[in-house]
Phi, psi and omega in degrees: 000319181295326178299314179296320181298319179295317179294318180293324177295319178295316178299319179297334177295325184266330183253140171293158168288099190297336179282344182260002180290122175272110186292347180257351186265132175067033181281075185286342185257356180073020182278137175280089186293327177293319176295321178297319178299316178297319178300315179298316181297327179282332191243349186226160182287160180296333179280334180278326187305311181298325180291311180298314181301315183296308181293321180297318180291320183287326186244021184299333179293341179282358173294319181272330182230095188275355186302324182288347182294330178290343182270354181292148176300144181304328183296334182242350186304312181298317179297319179296314179299316179297319178293320181287340173287324180291319182299312178291334174296319177295318187264015178058036177242015188298314183298316179291325177294315179299317178298317179299317178299312183295315183291340177260004177068029181267121182225164173292149181287315173221164185256067177276169181258130172083166177273143181235138174286125185271000000 
């Protein structure tokens, strides 16, 4: 039991409590979070949605300013990048986001498949 508690505490450090995210509070990026939630439900699995939602909400400011993405810990960087690719696809900002990543030399660390809960 203590082993699970430690792992869950560590996971909680990286992920927001996704059920407590107020989609109308602190919307500094102008993203339609309710629409994004619907988009995720239509296009992604139930196990992927909480991970994408959490990272997208936490790092949404990096859609416009990608410089901080290179500073993320290796353990979460790929998940953040994958989540942030989904968010601009929803908000029709994908091409400019992709260009920003490429022009700043930001790439995935390894090419694994899928999002992983850290």
